[in-house]
N, CA, C and O atoms as CSV, one atom per row, in Angstrom:
chain,resi,resn,atom,element,x,y,z
A,1,MET,N,N,0.802,-1.301,-0.019
A,1,MET,CA,C,-0.398,0.051,-0.183
A,1,MET,C,C,1.092,0.794,0.160
A,1,MET,O,O,1.987,0.545,0.967
A,2,PRO,N,N,0.829,2.129,-1.172
A,2,PRO,CA,C,1.675,2.877,-1.034
A,2,PRO,C,C,1.507,4.042,-0.138
A,2,PRO,O,O,0.351,4.061,0.284
A,3,HIS,N,N,2.202,4.995,0.301
A,3,HIS,CA,C,2.220,5.825,1.820
A,3,HIS,C,C,2.274,5.141,3.042
A,3,HIS,O,O,2.704,5.659,4.072
A,4,LEU,N,N,1.842,3.964,2.959
A,4,LEU,CA,C,1.459,3.313,4.360
A,4,LEU,C,C,2.853,3.775,5.322
A,4,LEU,O,O,2.700,4.266,6.440
A,5,GLU,N,N,4.203,3.543,4.721
A,5,GLU,CA,C,4.707,3.861,5.374
A,5,GLU,C,C,5.018,5.529,6.325
A,5,GLU,O,O,5.105,5.783,7.526
A,6,GLN,N,N,5.099,6.259,5.251
A,6,GLN,CA,C,4.500,7.760,5.635
A,6,GLN,C,C,3.848,8.199,6.491
A,6,GLN,O,O,4.252,9.063,7.269
A,7,VAL,N,N,2.497,7.592,6.515
A,7,VAL,CA,C,1.811,7.654,7.186
A,7,VAL,C,C,1.565,7.495,8.472
A,7,VAL,O,O,1.003,8.142,9.356
A,8,ARG,N,N,2.272,6.201,8.346
A,8,ARG,CA,C,2.867,5.718,9.778
A,8,ARG,C,C,3.342,6.462,10.491
A,8,ARG,O,O,2.727,6.721,11.526
A,9,THR,N,N,4.824,7.207,10.186
A,9,THR,CA,C,5.841,8.322,10.317
A,9,THR,C,C,5.020,9.037,10.863
A,9,THR,O,O,5.123,9.184,12.081
A,10,ILE,N,N,3.922,9.725,10.122
A,10,ILE,CA,C,3.493,11.050,10.329
A,10,ILE,C,C,2.498,10.735,11.594
A,10,ILE,O,O,2.386,11.647,12.414
A,11,LEU,N,N,1.638,9.312,11.864
A,11,LEU,CA,C,0.769,9.210,12.909
A,11,LEU,C,C,1.876,9.211,14.197
A,11,LEU,O,O,1.491,9.841,15.182
A,12,SER,N,N,3.053,8.646,14.279
A,12,SER,CA,C,4.038,8.391,15.539
A,12,SER,C,C,4.359,9.626,15.738
A,12,SER,O,O,4.028,10.134,16.809
A,13,ASP,N,N,5.234,10.572,14.546
A,13,ASP,CA,C,5.295,12.053,15.283
A,13,ASP,C,C,4.267,13.039,15.866
A,13,ASP,O,O,4.558,14.041,16.519
A,14,THR,N,N,2.626,12.494,15.443
A,14,THR,CA,C,1.717,13.477,15.800
A,14,THR,C,C,1.317,13.308,17.058
A,14,THR,O,O,1.053,14.232,17.828
A,15,LEU,N,N,1.245,11.911,17.361
A,15,LEU,CA,C,0.828,11.441,18.811
A,15,LEU,C,C,2.122,11.467,19.827
A,15,LEU,O,O,2.178,11.675,21.039
A,16,GLY,N,N,2.799,11.274,19.181
A,16,GLY,CA,C,4.209,10.681,20.467
A,16,GLY,C,C,4.072,9.811,20.797
A,16,GLY,O,O,4.037,9.685,22.021
A,17,ILE,N,N,3.893,8.565,19.904
A,17,ILE,CA,C,4.299,6.958,20.058
A,17,ILE,C,C,4.891,6.461,18.948
A,17,ILE,O,O,5.084,6.856,17.798
A,18,ALA,N,N,5.209,5.168,19.795
A,18,ALA,CA,C,5.507,4.159,18.865
A,18,ALA,C,C,4.708,3.584,18.002
A,18,ALA,O,O,3.977,2.777,18.577
A,19,THR,N,N,4.502,3.654,16.712
A,19,THR,CA,C,3.901,3.028,15.634
A,19,THR,C,C,4.251,2.011,15.058
A,19,THR,O,O,3.451,1.724,14.168
A,20,LEU,N,N,5.239,1.185,15.161
A,20,LEU,CA,C,6.139,0.366,14.318
A,20,LEU,C,C,5.325,-0.733,14.478
A,20,LEU,O,O,5.096,-1.400,13.470
A,21,HIS,N,N,4.799,-1.091,15.614
A,21,HIS,CA,C,4.163,-2.400,15.208
A,21,HIS,C,C,2.386,-2.377,14.579
A,21,HIS,O,O,1.553,-3.260,14.783
A,22,LEU,N,N,2.194,-1.150,13.829
A,22,LEU,CA,C,0.813,-1.228,13.323
A,22,LEU,C,C,1.190,-1.332,11.779
A,22,LEU,O,O,2.095,-0.800,11.137
A,23,ASP,N,N,-0.154,-2.485,11.296
A,23,ASP,CA,C,-0.215,-2.422,10.444
A,23,ASP,C,C,-1.407,-2.134,9.368
A,23,ASP,O,O,-2.438,-1.636,9.820
A,24,ALA,N,N,-1.336,-2.397,8.061
A,24,ALA,CA,C,-2.735,-1.746,7.253
A,24,ALA,C,C,-4.415,-1.817,8.067
A,24,ALA,O,O,-5.314,-0.985,7.945
A,25,ASN,N,N,-4.429,-3.164,8.937
A,25,ASN,CA,C,-5.669,-3.553,9.662
A,25,ASN,C,C,-5.646,-3.049,10.872
A,25,ASN,O,O,-6.707,-3.089,11.495
A,26,SER,N,N,-4.540,-2.492,11.479
A,26,SER,CA,C,-4.318,-2.207,12.670
A,26,SER,C,C,-5.560,-1.024,12.973
A,26,SER,O,O,-5.667,-0.046,12.232
A,27,ALA,N,N,-6.500,-1.248,14.182
A,27,ALA,CA,C,-7.520,-0.122,14.460
A,27,ALA,C,C,-6.743,1.155,15.017
A,27,ALA,O,O,-5.683,1.142,15.643
A,28,LEU,N,N,-7.692,2.531,14.562
A,28,LEU,CA,C,-6.820,3.659,15.329
A,28,LEU,C,C,-7.892,4.080,15.973
A,28,LEU,O,O,-8.331,3.438,16.927
A,29,LEU,N,N,-8.420,5.127,15.577
A,29,LEU,CA,C,-9.966,5.432,16.275
A,29,LEU,C,C,-10.540,4.685,17.418
A,29,LEU,O,O,-10.982,3.552,17.229
A,30,GLY,N,N,-10.568,5.249,18.619
A,30,GLY,CA,C,-11.269,4.325,19.285
A,30,GLY,C,C,-10.426,2.981,20.205
A,30,GLY,O,O,-10.714,2.684,21.364
A,31,SER,N,N,-9.285,2.257,19.316
A,31,SER,CA,C,-8.019,1.932,20.006
A,31,SER,C,C,-6.889,2.255,20.425
A,31,SER,O,O,-6.288,1.581,21.261
A,32,VAL,N,N,-6.394,3.424,19.863
A,32,VAL,CA,C,-5.239,4.284,20.151
A,32,VAL,C,C,-5.676,5.478,21.054
A,32,VAL,O,O,-6.192,6.427,20.463
A,33,PRO,N,N,-5.563,5.543,22.167
A,33,PRO,CA,C,-6.335,6.291,23.210
A,33,PRO,C,C,-5.508,7.718,23.042
A,33,PRO,O,O,-6.111,8.591,23.666
A,34,GLU,N,N,-4.335,8.222,22.404
A,34,GLU,CA,C,-3.750,9.128,21.835
A,34,GLU,C,C,-4.545,10.103,20.940
A,34,GLU,O,O,-4.547,11.334,20.961
A,35,LEU,N,N,-5.289,9.157,20.070
A,35,LEU,CA,C,-5.859,9.423,19.285
A,35,LEU,C,C,-7.578,10.043,19.477
A,35,LEU,O,O,-8.642,9.577,19.068
A,36,ASP,N,N,-7.239,11.371,20.338
A,36,ASP,CA,C,-8.408,11.895,20.403
A,36,ASP,C,C,-9.009,12.969,19.672
A,36,ASP,O,O,-8.040,13.075,18.921
A,37,SER,N,N,-9.749,13.810,19.276
A,37,SER,CA,C,-10.650,14.994,18.805
A,37,SER,C,C,-9.807,15.812,18.357
A,37,SER,O,O,-9.778,16.257,17.209
A,38,MET,N,N,-8.653,16.195,19.745
A,38,MET,CA,C,-7.661,16.946,19.001
A,38,MET,C,C,-6.536,16.631,18.198
A,38,MET,O,O,-5.925,17.417,17.475
A,39,ALA,N,N,-6.292,15.374,18.382
A,39,ALA,CA,C,-4.852,14.906,17.819
A,39,ALA,C,C,-5.723,14.318,16.537
A,39,ALA,O,O,-4.957,13.965,15.641
A,40,VAL,N,N,-6.630,14.187,16.325
A,40,VAL,CA,C,-7.351,14.073,14.742
A,40,VAL,C,C,-6.796,15.169,13.917
A,40,VAL,O,O,-6.003,15.119,12.977
A,41,ILE,N,N,-7.456,16.280,14.541
A,41,ILE,CA,C,-6.870,17.731,14.050
A,41,ILE,C,C,-5.491,17.998,13.693
A,41,ILE,O,O,-5.191,18.414,12.574
A,42,GLY,N,N,-4.686,17.783,14.558
A,42,GLY,CA,C,-3.360,17.792,14.520
A,42,GLY,C,C,-2.837,16.863,13.632
A,42,GLY,O,O,-1.787,17.305,13.167
A,43,LEU,N,N,-3.155,15.612,13.134
A,43,LEU,CA,C,-2.989,14.514,12.576
A,43,LEU,C,C,-3.460,15.290,11.347
A,43,LEU,O,O,-2.399,15.435,10.739
A,44,ILE,N,N,-4.166,15.726,10.803
A,44,ILE,CA,C,-5.013,16.472,9.731
A,44,ILE,C,C,-4.157,17.146,9.174
A,44,ILE,O,O,-3.673,16.894,8.070
A,45,THR,N,N,-3.811,18.328,10.078
A,45,THR,CA,C,-2.813,19.382,9.825
A,45,THR,C,C,-1.440,18.922,9.121
A,45,THR,O,O,-1.021,19.329,8.037
A,46,ALA,N,N,-0.850,18.011,9.952
A,46,ALA,CA,C,0.416,17.195,9.387
A,46,ALA,C,C,0.253,16.374,8.277
A,46,ALA,O,O,1.317,15.956,7.821
A,47,LEU,N,N,-0.773,16.012,7.695
A,47,LEU,CA,C,-0.853,15.220,6.519
A,47,LEU,C,C,-0.930,16.576,5.083
A,47,LEU,O,O,-0.538,16.445,3.923
A,48,GLU,N,N,-1.544,17.734,5.710
A,48,GLU,CA,C,-1.749,18.380,4.696
A,48,GLU,C,C,-0.622,19.339,4.550
A,48,GLU,O,O,-0.422,19.950,3.500
A,49,GLN,N,N,0.252,19.487,5.818
A,49,GLN,CA,C,1.624,20.145,5.281
A,49,GLN,C,C,2.334,18.808,4.628
A,49,GLN,O,O,2.825,19.039,3.523
A,50,HIS,N,N,2.472,17.559,5.062
A,50,HIS,CA,C,3.319,17.086,4.539
A,50,HIS,C,C,3.238,16.674,2.431
A,50,HIS,O,O,3.898,16.797,1.399
A,51,TYR,N,N,2.008,16.189,2.925
A,51,TYR,CA,C,1.735,16.182,1.271
A,51,TYR,C,C,0.948,17.391,0.521
A,51,TYR,O,O,0.780,17.246,-0.690
A,52,GLY,N,N,0.557,18.320,1.007
A,52,GLY,CA,C,0.132,19.516,0.451
A,52,GLY,C,C,-1.062,19.623,-0.411
A,52,GLY,O,O,-1.231,19.979,-1.577
A,53,PHE,N,N,-2.020,19.104,0.755
A,53,PHE,CA,C,-3.170,18.859,-0.076
A,53,PHE,C,C,-3.997,19.583,1.084
A,53,PHE,O,O,-3.425,20.042,2.072
A,54,GLU,N,N,-5.418,19.659,0.896
A,54,GLU,CA,C,-6.133,20.389,1.788
A,54,GLU,C,C,-7.305,19.227,2.190
A,54,GLU,O,O,-7.821,18.506,1.336
A,55,VAL,N,N,-7.604,19.174,3.483
A,55,VAL,CA,C,-8.830,18.304,3.473
A,55,VAL,C,C,-10.064,19.636,4.488
A,55,VAL,O,O,-10.053,20.341,5.498
A,56,ARG,N,N,-10.939,19.274,3.351
A,56,ARG,CA,C,-12.092,20.495,3.947
A,56,ARG,C,C,-12.833,19.487,4.934
A,56,ARG,O,O,-12.879,18.260,4.839
A,57,ASP,N,N,-13.407,20.316,5.913
A,57,ASP,CA,C,-14.394,19.910,7.081
A,57,ASP,C,C,-15.494,18.903,6.860
A,57,ASP,O,O,-15.976,18.136,7.694
A,58,ASP,N,N,-15.809,19.045,5.567
A,58,ASP,CA,C,-17.082,18.034,4.947
A,58,ASP,C,C,-16.235,16.534,4.805
A,58,ASP,O,O,-16.642,15.436,5.185
A,59,GLU,N,N,-15.250,16.774,4.299
A,59,GLU,CA,C,-14.489,15.034,3.950
A,59,GLU,C,C,-14.024,14.675,5.338
A,59,GLU,O,O,-13.798,13.468,5.258
A,60,ILE,N,N,-13.782,15.034,6.462
A,60,ILE,CA,C,-13.415,14.542,7.720
A,60,ILE,C,C,-14.472,13.515,8.210
A,60,ILE,O,O,-15.448,14.022,8.765
A,61,ASN,N,N,-14.453,12.137,8.104
A,61,ASN,CA,C,-14.844,11.233,8.606
A,61,ASN,C,C,-14.526,10.169,9.476
A,61,ASN,O,O,-13.425,9.672,9.240
A,62,ALA,N,N,-15.342,9.523,10.685
A,62,ALA,CA,C,-14.387,8.795,11.642
A,62,ALA,C,C,-13.903,7.664,10.771
A,62,ALA,O,O,-12.814,7.189,11.094
A,63,ARG,N,N,-14.687,7.002,9.427
A,63,ARG,CA,C,-14.182,5.681,8.596
A,63,ARG,C,C,-12.857,6.021,7.955
A,63,ARG,O,O,-12.099,5.185,7.462
A,64,HIS,N,N,-12.674,7.142,8.000
A,64,HIS,CA,C,-10.851,7.755,7.414
A,64,HIS,C,C,-10.264,6.994,8.402
A,64,HIS,O,O,-9.538,6.026,8.175
A,65,PHE,N,N,-10.521,7.352,9.345
A,65,PHE,CA,C,-9.483,6.937,11.071
A,65,PHE,C,C,-9.808,5.632,11.676
A,65,PHE,O,O,-9.331,5.416,12.790
A,66,SER,N,N,-10.326,4.990,11.286
A,66,SER,CA,C,-10.828,3.626,11.438
A,66,SER,C,C,-9.305,2.495,11.970
A,66,SER,O,O,-8.875,1.933,12.977
A,67,THR,N,N,-9.014,2.656,10.743
A,67,THR,CA,C,-7.575,1.946,10.559
A,67,THR,C,C,-6.271,2.656,10.152
A,67,THR,O,O,-6.255,3.885,10.084
A,68,LEU,N,N,-5.191,1.929,9.883
A,68,LEU,CA,C,-4.138,2.876,9.250
A,68,LEU,C,C,-4.143,2.587,8.078
A,68,LEU,O,O,-3.629,3.434,7.347
A,69,GLY,N,N,-4.696,1.329,7.409
A,69,GLY,CA,C,-5.177,1.163,6.383
A,69,GLY,C,C,-5.984,2.228,5.700
A,69,GLY,O,O,-5.504,2.819,4.733
A,70,SER,N,N,-7.170,2.500,6.144
A,70,SER,CA,C,-7.806,2.888,5.808
A,70,SER,C,C,-7.854,4.841,5.748
A,70,SER,O,O,-8.614,5.626,5.180
A,71,LEU,N,N,-6.662,5.023,6.620
A,71,LEU,CA,C,-6.241,6.817,6.631
A,71,LEU,C,C,-5.144,6.582,5.587
A,71,LEU,O,O,-4.924,7.540,4.846
A,72,THR,N,N,-4.449,5.517,5.409
A,72,THR,CA,C,-3.426,5.393,3.823
A,72,THR,C,C,-4.096,5.601,2.966
A,72,THR,O,O,-3.549,6.316,2.128
A,73,SER,N,N,-5.497,5.198,2.632
A,73,SER,CA,C,-6.343,5.134,1.380
A,73,SER,C,C,-6.609,6.411,1.812
A,73,SER,O,O,-5.792,7.072,1.172
A,74,PHE,N,N,-7.172,7.095,2.423
A,74,PHE,CA,C,-7.810,8.236,2.103
A,74,PHE,C,C,-6.657,9.491,1.628
A,74,PHE,O,O,-7.015,10.345,0.816
A,75,VAL,N,N,-4.939,9.509,2.350
A,75,VAL,CA,C,-4.342,9.944,1.569
A,75,VAL,C,C,-4.402,9.728,0.427
A,75,VAL,O,O,-4.921,10.630,-0.230
A,76,SER,N,N,-4.059,8.831,-0.127
A,76,SER,CA,C,-3.803,8.353,-1.659
A,76,SER,C,C,-5.109,8.462,-2.629
A,76,SER,O,O,-5.103,8.163,-3.823
A,77,GLU,N,N,-6.529,9.074,-1.699
A,77,GLU,CA,C,-7.457,9.299,-2.805
A,77,GLU,C,C,-6.948,11.101,-2.779
A,77,GLU,O,O,-6.741,11.633,-3.870
A,78,LYS,N,N,-6.833,11.668,-1.894
A,78,LYS,CA,C,-6.651,12.859,-1.570
A,78,LYS,C,C,-5.482,13.564,-2.681
A,78,LYS,O,O,-5.382,14.654,-3.245
A,79,LEU,N,N,-4.726,12.366,-2.645
A,79,LEU,CA,C,-3.256,12.586,-3.760
A,79,LEU,C,C,-3.861,12.713,-5.421
A,79,LEU,O,O,-3.474,13.493,-6.290
A,80,ALA,N,N,-4.763,11.833,-5.494
A,80,ALA,CA,C,-5.038,11.360,-6.402
A,80,ALA,C,C,-6.208,12.881,-7.572
A,80,ALA,O,O,-6.643,12.902,-8.724
A,81,GLN,N,N,-6.244,13.799,-6.460
A,81,GLN,CA,C,-7.536,14.513,-6.630
A,81,GLN,C,C,-7.072,15.902,-7.343
A,81,GLN,O,O,-7.911,16.755,-7.637
């Protein structure tokens, strides 16, 4: 899955946690205590800055943050636009 390693690194840097154990199927929202609503905003900002895209408010959906794979897929979709 392209971008998985980069998204995992951005997640790690944003949350200040080790994420090497996370794979595409690893649950995030609701399973990673550090990923609260404020951390989601910080993570979106970090992804926007790293990849150079903009996430509109109406694009923010919990399903994008359910797993590392779904978050990576969201990034790939944004980059394809």
